[in-house]
Each structure stands twice: as C-alpha cells, then as structure tokens.
Residue frames as qw, qx, qy, qz and C-alpha x, y, z in Angstrom:
[[0.163, -0.890, 0.391, -0.170, 239.10, 82.89, -48.98],
 [0.787, 0.267, -0.505, 0.232, 242.42, 81.04, -48.61],
 [0.504, -0.738, 0.333, -0.301, 243.73, 80.00, -45.19],
 [0.393, 0.423, -0.808, 0.116, 246.71, 77.75, -44.17],
 [0.844, -0.346, -0.377, -0.159, 245.95, 74.56, -42.23],
 [0.342, -0.770, 0.448, -0.299, 247.38, 74.47, -38.71],
 [0.889, -0.228, 0.396, -0.032, 248.08, 70.72, -38.94],
 [0.819, 0.199, 0.364, 0.397, 249.71, 70.22, -42.37],
 [0.240, -0.538, 0.169, 0.790, 250.36, 73.82, -43.45],
 [0.230, 0.267, 0.694, 0.629, 248.59, 73.50, -46.83],
 [0.246, 0.140, 0.047, -0.958, 246.25, 76.23, -48.01],
 [0.051, 0.411, 0.900, 0.138, 242.56, 75.49, -48.33],
 [0.169, -0.395, -0.289, -0.856, 239.43, 77.44, -49.14],
 [0.161, -0.416, -0.756, 0.479, 237.11, 78.60, -46.39],
 [0.019, -0.780, -0.491, -0.388, 233.98, 80.76, -46.32],
 [0.098, 0.542, -0.224, 0.804, 234.23, 84.28, -44.84],
 [0.646, -0.579, -0.018, -0.497, 231.82, 83.40, -42.01],
 [0.947, -0.315, -0.011, 0.068, 234.00, 80.44, -40.87],
 [0.536, 0.670, -0.352, 0.375, 237.40, 82.05, -41.46],
 [0.141, -0.632, 0.559, -0.518, 238.27, 82.54, -37.76],
 [0.805, -0.266, 0.361, -0.388, 236.59, 79.33, -36.58],
 [0.966, 0.255, -0.036, 0.018, 238.03, 76.82, -39.09],
 [0.358, -0.771, 0.506, 0.148, 241.58, 75.68, -38.27],
 [0.473, -0.226, 0.810, 0.264, 242.16, 72.52, -40.32],
 [0.367, 0.266, -0.582, -0.675, 241.69, 71.48, -43.93],
 [0.858, -0.041, -0.077, -0.507, 239.09, 68.76, -44.74],
 [0.795, 0.198, -0.565, 0.099, 241.70, 65.97, -44.81],
 [0.290, 0.251, -0.661, 0.645, 243.37, 66.93, -41.50],
 [0.508, -0.340, 0.159, -0.776, 240.05, 67.60, -39.79],
 [0.917, -0.141, -0.276, -0.250, 239.23, 63.87, -39.63],
 [0.687, 0.176, -0.546, 0.447, 242.70, 63.01, -38.33],
 [0.004, -0.347, 0.431, -0.833, 242.52, 65.67, -35.58],
 [0.697, -0.297, 0.012, -0.653, 239.03, 64.56, -34.50],
 [0.908, -0.045, -0.417, -0.001, 240.14, 60.91, -34.22],
 [0.486, 0.240, -0.538, 0.646, 243.10, 61.97, -32.07],
 [0.281, -0.358, 0.281, -0.845, 240.89, 64.05, -29.81],
 [0.850, -0.227, -0.162, -0.448, 238.46, 61.15, -29.35],
 [0.812, 0.081, -0.518, 0.256, 241.29, 58.77, -28.53],
 [0.238, 0.280, -0.509, 0.779, 242.69, 61.07, -25.86],
 [0.531, -0.338, 0.100, -0.771, 239.24, 61.61, -24.39],
 [0.920, -0.161, -0.276, -0.227, 238.55, 57.88, -24.01],
 [0.669, 0.177, -0.537, 0.482, 242.04, 57.30, -22.64],
 [0.032, -0.330, 0.411, -0.849, 241.51, 59.99, -20.02],
 [0.703, -0.289, -0.056, -0.647, 238.05, 58.63, -19.18],
 [0.944, -0.108, -0.308, -0.058, 239.28, 55.08, -18.54],
 [0.420, 0.435, -0.574, 0.552, 242.41, 56.07, -16.63],
 [0.566, -0.471, -0.630, 0.246, 242.34, 55.20, -12.88],
 [0.109, -0.700, 0.086, -0.701, 241.52, 57.97, -10.38],
 [0.393, -0.088, -0.738, 0.541, 242.25, 58.05, -6.63],
 [0.346, -0.781, -0.485, -0.190, 239.44, 58.95, -4.22],
 [0.151, 0.597, -0.279, 0.737, 240.27, 62.16, -2.34],
 [0.614, -0.574, 0.149, -0.520, 238.54, 60.94, 0.87],
 [0.898, -0.322, 0.289, -0.085, 239.56, 57.32, 1.38],
 [0.106, -0.650, 0.683, 0.316, 242.38, 56.97, -1.18],
 [0.725, 0.168, 0.668, -0.012, 240.68, 54.11, -3.03],
 [0.100, -0.231, 0.635, 0.731, 241.54, 53.62, -6.73],
 [0.583, 0.514, 0.387, -0.497, 238.55, 54.31, -9.01],
 [0.222, -0.124, 0.777, 0.575, 238.49, 52.63, -12.44],
 [0.114, 0.460, 0.800, 0.368, 236.05, 53.28, -15.27],
 [0.049, -0.845, -0.414, 0.335, 235.04, 56.79, -14.13],
 [0.381, 0.867, 0.066, 0.314, 235.60, 60.15, -15.71],
 [0.621, 0.243, -0.314, 0.676, 238.92, 61.88, -15.12],
 [0.085, -0.490, 0.207, -0.842, 237.41, 64.70, -13.00],
 [0.753, -0.478, -0.407, -0.198, 235.81, 62.27, -10.53],
 [0.020, -0.650, 0.512, -0.561, 236.91, 63.04, -6.94],
 [0.487, -0.283, 0.669, -0.484, 235.17, 60.44, -4.75],
 [0.106, -0.002, -0.977, -0.186, 234.22, 56.79, -4.96],
 [0.461, -0.410, -0.576, -0.536, 230.65, 55.49, -4.80],
 [0.575, -0.476, -0.608, 0.271, 230.85, 54.88, -1.02],
 [0.353, -0.309, -0.242, 0.849, 232.28, 58.31, -0.15],
 [0.011, 0.322, 0.378, 0.868, 230.14, 60.44, -2.51],
 [0.415, -0.685, -0.513, -0.308, 226.90, 60.36, -0.37],
 [0.595, -0.553, -0.318, 0.489, 228.89, 61.17, 2.78],
 [0.346, -0.083, 0.111, 0.928, 230.66, 64.11, 1.12],
 [0.112, -0.477, -0.477, -0.729, 227.39, 65.46, -0.32],
 [0.501, -0.717, -0.485, -0.019, 225.70, 65.37, 3.11],
 [0.543, -0.438, -0.148, 0.700, 228.65, 67.22, 4.62],
 [0.197, 0.146, 0.291, 0.925, 228.54, 69.84, 1.86],
 [0.284, -0.638, -0.530, -0.480, 224.79, 70.36, 2.43],
 [0.562, -0.665, -0.393, 0.297, 225.34, 70.82, 6.16],
 [0.446, -0.262, 0.030, 0.855, 228.11, 73.39, 5.57],
 [0.043, 0.370, 0.441, 0.816, 225.94, 75.24, 3.05],
 [0.402, -0.729, -0.510, -0.218, 223.06, 75.52, 5.55],
 [0.565, -0.562, -0.237, 0.557, 225.44, 76.81, 8.22],
 [0.313, -0.003, 0.205, 0.927, 226.72, 79.51, 5.84],
 [0.160, -0.569, -0.510, -0.624, 223.14, 80.57, 5.08],
 [0.523, -0.724, -0.436, 0.107, 222.37, 80.86, 8.82],
 [0.523, -0.370, -0.069, 0.765, 225.49, 82.92, 9.41],
 [0.147, 0.222, 0.338, 0.903, 224.58, 85.33, 6.61],
 [0.313, -0.663, -0.548, -0.403, 221.05, 85.68, 8.00],
 [0.542, -0.623, -0.383, 0.413, 222.28, 86.69, 11.47],
 [0.101, 0.981, 0.004, 0.167, 222.85, 90.44, 11.98],
 [0.721, 0.213, -0.276, 0.598, 226.51, 91.27, 12.07],
 [0.424, -0.771, -0.236, 0.412, 227.76, 93.29, 15.04],
 [0.428, 0.718, 0.073, 0.544, 228.82, 96.72, 13.90],
 [0.433, 0.006, -0.353, 0.830, 231.02, 99.28, 15.54],
 [0.212, -0.404, -0.106, -0.884, 228.13, 101.74, 15.57],
 [0.711, -0.491, -0.405, -0.300, 225.96, 99.54, 17.82],
 [0.749, -0.297, -0.374, 0.459, 228.79, 99.22, 20.34],
 [0.285, 0.324, -0.098, 0.897, 229.56, 102.95, 20.25],
 [0.274, -0.708, -0.563, 0.325, 228.31, 104.92, 23.24],
 [0.243, 0.735, 0.150, 0.615, 227.73, 108.57, 22.29],
 [0.443, -0.326, -0.379, 0.744, 229.25, 111.22, 24.53],
 [0.060, 0.909, 0.348, -0.223, 227.79, 114.67, 25.18],
 [0.546, 0.385, 0.183, 0.721, 229.12, 117.35, 22.83],
 [0.205, -0.591, -0.211, 0.751, 229.99, 120.93, 23.68],
 [0.314, 0.606, 0.526, 0.508, 228.06, 123.30, 21.40],
 [0.135, -0.217, -0.124, 0.959, 227.77, 127.08, 21.07],
 [0.268, 0.703, 0.619, -0.226, 224.35, 128.71, 20.84],
 [0.374, 0.339, 0.388, 0.771, 223.95, 130.87, 17.74],
 [0.164, -0.837, -0.362, -0.376, 221.64, 133.31, 19.56],
 [0.470, -0.878, 0.069, -0.064, 223.27, 133.97, 22.93],
 [0.519, 0.637, -0.515, 0.243, 226.73, 132.52, 22.05],
 [0.535, -0.549, 0.547, -0.337, 226.79, 130.56, 25.31],
 [0.344, 0.290, -0.888, -0.095, 228.34, 127.10, 25.48],
 [0.758, -0.168, 0.348, -0.526, 226.17, 124.12, 26.45],
 [0.169, -0.226, 0.952, 0.116, 226.32, 120.32, 26.30],
 [0.762, 0.263, 0.050, -0.590, 224.07, 118.27, 24.05],
 [0.712, -0.061, 0.693, 0.096, 223.91, 114.66, 22.81],
 [0.612, 0.587, 0.432, 0.308, 223.32, 116.00, 19.29],
 [0.391, -0.010, 0.124, 0.912, 224.95, 118.85, 17.45],
 [0.017, 0.843, 0.536, -0.026, 222.26, 121.37, 18.36],
 [0.364, 0.374, 0.059, 0.851, 222.73, 125.01, 17.43],
 [0.328, -0.618, -0.047, -0.713, 220.36, 126.46, 20.07],
 [0.094, 0.139, -0.806, 0.568, 220.61, 126.16, 23.83],
 [0.167, -0.479, -0.860, 0.052, 217.54, 125.02, 25.86],
 [0.049, -0.582, -0.376, 0.719, 216.82, 128.53, 27.19],
 [0.147, 0.338, -0.357, -0.858, 216.79, 130.06, 23.71],
 [0.165, -0.192, -0.892, -0.375, 214.61, 127.22, 22.47],
 [0.097, -0.570, -0.735, 0.354, 212.08, 128.03, 25.20],
 [0.040, 0.559, 0.072, -0.825, 212.11, 131.73, 24.29],
 [0.147, 0.161, -0.645, -0.733, 211.71, 130.99, 20.58],
 [0.140, -0.354, -0.915, -0.133, 208.81, 128.65, 21.29],
 [0.033, -0.632, -0.534, 0.561, 207.06, 131.31, 23.40],
 [0.094, 0.444, -0.238, -0.859, 207.55, 133.85, 20.58],
 [0.147, -0.053, -0.832, -0.532, 206.03, 131.40, 18.11],
 [0.105, -0.519, -0.834, 0.152, 203.01, 130.85, 20.34],
 [0.005, 0.614, 0.254, -0.747, 202.52, 134.61, 20.76],
 [0.128, 0.294, -0.500, -0.804, 202.72, 135.18, 16.99],
 [0.145, -0.240, -0.912, -0.300, 200.23, 132.37, 16.39],
 [0.064, -0.603, -0.674, 0.422, 197.86, 133.89, 18.94],
 [0.067, 0.534, -0.047, -0.841, 198.14, 137.30, 17.25],
 [0.133, 0.087, -0.730, -0.665, 197.41, 135.74, 13.86],
 [0.130, -0.431, -0.892, -0.038, 194.32, 133.97, 15.19],
 [0.031, -0.631, -0.435, 0.642, 193.13, 137.21, 16.84],
 [0.088, 0.375, -0.341, -0.858, 193.56, 139.06, 13.54],
 [0.158, -0.153, -0.861, -0.458, 191.46, 136.44, 11.76],
 [0.112, -0.565, -0.771, 0.273, 188.75, 136.77, 14.39],
 [0.016, 0.577, 0.135, -0.806, 188.70, 140.55, 13.95],
 [0.122, 0.168, -0.603, -0.771, 188.37, 140.21, 10.17],
 [0.154, -0.351, -0.903, -0.196, 185.36, 137.94, 10.66],
 [0.124, -0.659, -0.594, 0.445, 183.72, 140.55, 12.90],
 [0.099, -0.130, 0.218, 0.962, 184.04, 143.39, 10.37],
 [0.342, 0.602, 0.579, -0.431, 180.73, 145.15, 9.71],
 [0.328, 0.374, 0.567, 0.656, 179.51, 145.85, 6.20],
 [0.010, 0.252, 0.180, -0.951, 178.66, 149.58, 6.08],
 [0.339, -0.068, -0.504, -0.792, 175.95, 149.09, 3.46],
 [0.630, -0.333, -0.632, -0.306, 173.98, 146.38, 5.28],
 [0.387, -0.631, 0.376, -0.557, 175.23, 146.85, 8.83],
 [0.970, -0.193, 0.069, -0.128, 175.92, 143.08, 9.14],
 [0.525, -0.568, 0.568, 0.283, 179.20, 141.20, 9.67],
 [0.477, 0.584, -0.533, -0.384, 181.14, 140.43, 6.51],
 [0.958, -0.057, 0.237, -0.150, 180.81, 136.73, 5.69],
 [0.203, -0.567, 0.747, 0.282, 183.84, 134.58, 5.02],
 [0.519, 0.246, -0.689, -0.442, 183.97, 131.83, 2.34],
 [0.140, -0.037, -0.959, 0.242, 183.45, 129.28, 5.10],
 [0.319, 0.314, 0.513, -0.733, 180.23, 131.03, 6.12],
 [0.547, 0.369, -0.298, -0.690, 178.98, 131.03, 2.52],
 [0.408, 0.168, -0.881, -0.172, 179.72, 127.30, 2.14],
 [0.034, 0.137, 0.868, -0.477, 177.98, 126.50, 5.42],
 [0.443, 0.374, 0.276, -0.766, 174.84, 128.43, 4.44],
 [0.526, 0.340, -0.547, -0.555, 174.81, 126.84, 0.97],
 [0.256, 0.055, -0.964, 0.053, 174.99, 123.37, 2.53],
 [0.205, 0.257, 0.703, -0.631, 172.08, 124.20, 4.86],
 [0.529, 0.452, 0.026, -0.717, 170.02, 125.24, 1.84],
 [0.795, 0.166, 0.581, 0.044, 170.93, 122.10, -0.09],
 [0.569, 0.823, -0.004, 0.010, 172.73, 124.05, -2.83],
 [0.787, 0.063, -0.017, 0.613, 176.28, 124.32, -4.05],
 [0.353, -0.516, -0.102, 0.774, 178.43, 127.38, -3.43],
 [0.129, -0.001, 0.434, 0.892, 178.10, 128.94, -6.91],
 [0.194, -0.537, -0.692, -0.441, 174.33, 128.53, -7.16],
 [0.384, -0.701, -0.502, 0.330, 173.81, 129.91, -3.66],
 [0.286, -0.411, 0.034, 0.865, 175.91, 133.03, -4.34],
 [0.019, 0.193, 0.567, 0.801, 174.09, 133.62, -7.63],
 [0.284, -0.653, -0.671, -0.207, 170.69, 133.43, -5.94],
 [0.386, -0.643, -0.320, 0.579, 171.85, 135.78, -3.16],
 [0.213, -0.170, 0.270, 0.923, 173.03, 138.26, -5.81],
 [0.113, -0.395, -0.661, -0.628, 169.59, 138.11, -7.45],
 [0.343, -0.423, 0.097, -0.833, 167.97, 139.25, -4.19],
 [0.793, -0.319, -0.496, -0.152, 167.13, 135.98, -2.47],
 [0.313, -0.685, 0.481, -0.449, 167.72, 135.63, 1.26],
 [0.147, 0.256, -0.939, 0.176, 169.05, 132.76, 3.30],
 [0.425, 0.115, 0.674, -0.594, 165.70, 132.35, 5.08],
 [0.704, 0.416, -0.042, -0.574, 163.76, 132.12, 1.78],
 [0.532, 0.434, -0.706, -0.171, 166.16, 129.58, 0.26],
 [0.023, -0.164, 0.921, -0.352, 166.14, 127.46, 3.41],
 [0.563, 0.223, 0.484, -0.631, 162.33, 127.53, 3.47],
 [0.694, 0.457, -0.294, -0.472, 162.13, 126.49, -0.20],
 [0.160, 0.392, -0.906, 0.000, 164.37, 123.49, 0.57],
 [0.359, 0.058, 0.837, -0.409, 161.61, 121.73, 2.53],
 [0.638, 0.516, 0.339, -0.461, 159.05, 122.21, -0.31],
 [0.277, 0.599, -0.599, -0.453, 161.46, 121.33, -3.15],
 [0.962, 0.118, -0.003, -0.248, 160.60, 118.06, -5.03],
 [0.474, -0.528, 0.690, 0.144, 163.08, 115.22, -4.71],
 [0.777, 0.495, -0.290, -0.260, 164.38, 113.41, -7.86],
 [0.894, -0.252, 0.334, 0.161, 166.30, 110.15, -8.09],
 [0.043, 0.760, -0.541, -0.359, 169.81, 110.51, -9.52],
 [0.761, 0.390, -0.472, -0.217, 171.16, 108.08, -12.13],
 [0.396, 0.305, -0.802, 0.328, 173.37, 106.50, -9.43],
 [0.546, -0.453, -0.704, 0.038, 170.55, 106.17, -6.89],
 [0.286, -0.205, -0.409, 0.842, 171.23, 109.38, -4.96],
 [0.029, 0.825, 0.561, -0.066, 168.51, 111.91, -4.05],
 [0.285, 0.025, 0.083, 0.955, 168.82, 115.44, -5.41],
 [0.123, 0.707, 0.513, -0.471, 166.58, 118.45, -5.10],
 [0.409, 0.620, 0.420, 0.521, 165.41, 120.54, -8.01],
 [0.266, -0.408, -0.148, 0.861, 166.41, 124.22, -8.03],
 [0.109, 0.457, 0.565, 0.679, 163.83, 125.31, -10.58],
 [0.278, -0.820, -0.500, 0.018, 161.75, 126.87, -7.78],
 [0.433, -0.602, -0.033, 0.670, 164.62, 129.13, -6.94]]
C-alpha cells in the first residue's frame, strides 16, 4: 500500500497492518527520531525550580518538582494527609435520618374508621387489634378442639378409637419397626402386643456401619 510521508511528503510503501501506525518514510524516520532524542535530552538537562524552597535543580528530569532536601519532607506530609483521609472515610458520616425525630402520625382504622395516633403508619387501631387477636385465639382453640374430637372417633367395626398417623408411628417405634412394615404386619392380623413381645426375643445383627438392627424374619 502507498502512503505519503508526513515529513517530506513523498509516497512510500507500507504493509496493511502498519498503515495507520507508520507516519514517516524510511529516510525521514531516522531524522525524526534524532530530533526527538535531542529535544528529550535538552528537556532533561534544563534547570527546574523546586516548588517548596525555590531552589534551582540542575541535571534532573523536566517533571521534577522538589529538590533532594525537600522531597523526604514532602513525602512524609503526603503520607500524613493520606492517613487522615482514610480515617475520615472510616468514620460514620452524620445523616439527616439519624438527627430526625419522628412525630406521631394520625391514622384511620380500616375496621372502625376511627382516627388514632401512631408512630408508624398502622392501619388498625389498638382496640381493633385486641379484638382481632382474641378472634384468632378463639379460632385456634376451635381448631385444636376439632382435632381432639377427630382423635377420639370410635371405629364401628372394632369399637376402638381411630388411630392417627402419629399413633401408628409411635407404635411402630415401640416395636422397633418402620411405619410401612408395621402397617403391613397389622394388616396381616398381627397385634401391637405380639409385635412388641417379639421385639425382646428378636436376634440382633451388626449393621455395616456399626449400628445394631433387629431381624424381622420372625414377624
């Protein structure tokens, strides 16, 4: 690809990958680099004035700000200021919310439509809250009473109370069996007394993990 040189204006060949990066032809490239080096060394050796004491600094880079005597003092001051800024950021900032003192609000009850004061935006007055809580306790008591009545229901075939799943699990645990095995044995005609008596005469085996289990072959 052909591109004009920015220094002499002559056209020269350049690869597509370096088309945007290359600015000068091979002959002008050396001249431009020598000029850049000369200006760099001239800027490096030019005298600089210390920003703290005003002393003239010679033989330092052009971006030097302080002399050798002032640099340690300035660095210690900068470290101290940096630590103070860190401490200030670590301290909690006072907010308007912490200084705000809430005032009681006037609200309207959605049940009795009476106005009352509250520190929060409550939708129920204290009297209605008390009534609602008493209703909840009464409903909970009725629910518990209904559960107790269901547990006391009598099976017409056997004349005994109907057992709940909790009763079945408790009896199975007393017999040393799981729930499914115990219900299956009861269905086959076994009784709780027989299964509990067989538990004491059942041989004990050692499980693979070291736990004791009882055989149910006798059942």
